[in-house]
N, C-alpha and C positions, 0 to 999 in steps of 0.2 A: 738681286739686291745691288744697289749702287754703292760706289766708293764712299760717299758721304755717310750712308747708313752704317757701313762697316766701321768707319773711323769713329762714329758716335758710339757704337757698341763697345769698341775697344776702350774708348775714353771712360765709359761708364764702368766697365769691368775694372779698370785701373783705379777708379775712385773707390769702389767697394773693397778692393784688395788693400788699398792704403788705409781705409778705415779699420779693416781686420787686423792689420799689422799694428796700428796704434792701440787697438783694444788689447791685443796680445802683450804689447809692451807695458801697458798699464797693469795688466794682471800679473805679469812676471817680474816687473821692475827692471827689465833689461831693454835697452834700446836695440833696434835692429842693427845688424852688422853693416859697416860701411861698404859701399860698392868698391870693387876693385877697378883699377884703371882698365879701360878697354884694350884688348890685345890687338895690335895692328894686323891688318890683313896680310897674308903672305903675298909675295910678288906673283904676278901672273906667270903661270907656268906654260910651257909650250903645249899645245894640244896634241893629243895622241894621233898617230897615223890611223886612217880608216881604210879598210880593205872593202871595196865594193864588189859583191859577188854577182855573178850573172843571174838574170831572171830565170825562173823555172818555166819550162814549156808547159802547156795546158795538160799534157798527159802525165806529167810528173807531179801532180798536185798531191798534197798530203791527205791522208785519211783523216776523217773527223771523228 
């Protein structure tokens, strides 16, 4: 599936969800809650140290 098809599918899902929310609002008489302001992303943290282990010899293979 290409990117265009995925974007089109997401757009269609959003359209259906919007219609359902409008219908729910009509039935209940309540408007949907307002969206909160987006939370800013935390600053980039330093990456963890990685310990590279030595490779196993052929005779030390794990049992399957």
